[in-house]
C-alpha positions in Angstrom: 13.1 -42.0 -27.1 14.3 -38.5 -27.0 13.0 -35.9 -29.4 14.7 -32.6 -29.9 13.2 -29.8 -31.9 15.1 -26.8 -33.0 13.3 -23.7 -34.2 15.6 -20.9 -35.4 12.9 -18.3 -34.8 9.2 -18.4 -34.0 6.9 -18.3 -37.0 5.2 -15.0 -37.8 1.7 -14.7 -36.5 -0.7 -16.1 -39.0 -0.5 -19.2 -41.1 -1.2 -21.8 -42.1 2.3 -23.0 -41.4 3.9 -26.4 -41.8 6.0 -28.1 -39.0 8.3 -30.9 -39.9 9.9 -33.0 -37.2 12.7 -35.3 -38.4 14.5 -38.1 -36.6 14.4 -41.8 -37.4 11.2 -40.9 -39.4 9.7 -37.6 -40.5 6.4 -36.2 -39.3 4.8 -33.3 -41.1 2.0 -31.3 -39.4 0.1 -28.9 -41.7 -2.5 -26.2 -41.2 -0.7 -24.9 -38.1 -1.5 -21.3 -36.9 0.7 -19.0 -34.8 -1.1 -16.5 -32.6 -2.8 -16.1 -29.2 -4.1 -19.0 -27.1 -6.9 -18.2 -24.5 -7.9 -20.5 -21.7 -11.7 -20.8 -21.5 -12.3 -22.3 -18.1 -15.2 -22.3 -15.7 -18.7 -23.5 -15.2 -22.0 -23.3 -17.1 -21.5 -19.9 -18.8 -18.3 -21.2 -20.5 -19.5 -24.7 -21.0 -22.5 -23.8 -23.2 -21.7 -24.5 -26.8 -23.0 -22.6 -29.8 -25.4 -25.5 -30.7 -27.3 -24.9 -27.4 -28.2 -21.4 -28.4 -29.9 -22.1 -31.7 -33.1 -23.7 -30.3 -36.2 -21.6 -30.1 -36.5 -19.6 -26.8 -39.3 -20.2 -24.4 -39.4 -16.5 -23.9 -40.3 -14.6 -27.1 -38.2 -11.6 -26.0 -35.1 -13.7 -26.2 -35.9 -15.0 -29.8 -33.9 -12.1 -31.5 -30.8 -13.4 -29.7 -31.5 -16.9 -31.0 -31.9 -15.6 -34.5 -28.6 -13.7 -34.2 -26.7 -16.8 -33.1 -28.4 -19.0 -35.8 -27.2 -16.5 -38.4 -23.7 -16.5 -36.9 -23.6 -20.4 -36.9 -24.8 -20.5 -40.5 -22.4 -17.9 -41.9 -19.2 -18.1 -39.8 -16.1 -18.5 -41.9 -13.0 -17.7 -39.9 -10.0 -20.1 -40.3 -8.1 -18.1 -37.7 -10.4 -18.9 -34.8 -9.8 -22.5 -33.5 -11.2 -24.3 -30.5 -10.2 -27.5 -28.6 -11.8 -28.9 -25.5 -10.3 -30.8 -22.6 -12.9 -33.4 -21.7 -14.0 -33.3 -18.1 -12.2 -35.7 -15.8 -11.2 -35.0 -12.3 -8.9 -36.3 -9.6 -7.6 -34.7 -6.4 -4.7 -37.2 -6.3 -3.7 -37.8 -10.0 -2.7 -35.3 -12.6 -4.2 -35.8 -16.0 -1.6 -35.2 -18.7 -3.3 -36.2 -21.9 -6.7 -35.8 -23.6 -8.1 -36.8 -26.9 -9.7 -34.1 -29.1 -9.2 -32.2 -32.4 -9.0 -28.5 -33.1 -12.2 -27.2 -34.6 -12.4 -24.2 -37.0 -15.0 -21.5 -36.8 -16.9 -22.9 -39.8 -20.6 -23.8 -39.9 -20.0 -27.5 -39.8 -17.7 -27.3 -36.7 -18.9 -24.3 -34.7 -21.7 -26.2 -32.9 -19.3 -27.6 -30.3 -17.4 -24.4 -29.7 -18.0 -22.5 -26.4 -20.4 -19.6 -27.2 -18.8 -17.3 -24.7 -15.3 -18.3 -26.0 -16.3 -17.8 -29.6 -17.8 -14.3 -29.2 -14.7 -13.3 -27.1 -12.4 -14.7 -29.8 -14.3 -12.9 -32.5 -14.0 -9.5 -30.7 -10.3 -10.1 -30.0 -9.6 -11.0 -33.6 -11.1 -7.8 -34.8 -8.7 -5.9 -32.5 -5.4 -7.8 -33.0 -5.8 -9.6 -36.3 -3.9 -12.7 -35.3 -5.1 -16.3 -35.0 -7.0 -17.0 -31.8 -6.9 -20.5 -30.2 -9.5 -21.3 -27.5 -8.5 -24.0 -25.1 -11.7 -24.9 -23.3 -11.7 -26.6 -19.9 -15.2 -26.0 -18.5 -17.8 -28.1 -16.8 -21.2 -26.7 -15.9 -22.8 -27.4 -12.6 -19.6 -27.9 -10.7 -18.6 -26.5 -7.4 -15.7 -24.0 -7.2 -13.4 -26.2 -5.2 -12.2 -28.4 -8.1 -11.1 -25.3 -10.0 -8.7 -24.1 -7.3 -5.1 -25.1 -7.3 -3.5 -27.0 -4.4 -1.4 -23.9 -3.6 -4.6 -21.8 -3.2 -6.0 -24.3 -0.7 -2.7 -24.4 1.2 -2.6 -20.6 1.6 -5.7 -20.5 3.8 -6.0 -22.5 7.0 -9.7 -23.3 6.5 -9.3 -24.3 2.9 -6.2 -26.3 3.7 -8.3 -28.4 6.3 -11.1 -28.9 3.7 -8.5 -30.0 1.0 -6.8 -32.5 3.4 -10.2 -33.9 4.5 -11.2 -34.4 0.9 -8.0 -36.2 0.1 -8.5 -38.6 3.0 -11.9 -39.6 1.6 -10.4 -40.7 -1.7 
């Protein structure tokens, strides 16, 4: 099946917009925002969600930060900050093209799963640019750096190329 979409002009930053796709049937997508998308990739610091920062700290000097984040979680109300997470899967030989998740809004009932680093970054950017901010998270704590490098990066360095090719042979 071939699907063609014609957009006469991009939607103005903001929203919510509605997208209608027509063919043999009609699909309507609502609550769509138009703005900036930021990739939140990396390891532990990006992988820690807001919910992990609301537990009491073992060190009393860190407790004010916990209280600040608890208040943020309880009072956040920004429909223009959204987050979606690519679930961790890895393969050196097979590209992963699809994942199953839903966009979360910066609301008390949904913010717990949002990357804390990503959220506070998005909040600061939103104050400056006043457009919707989408956070696309692809992070996994405790991983080595090698899986985060592209094949082109490996191939550009003789030592890394040998490591990459040896890793592929083990699979």
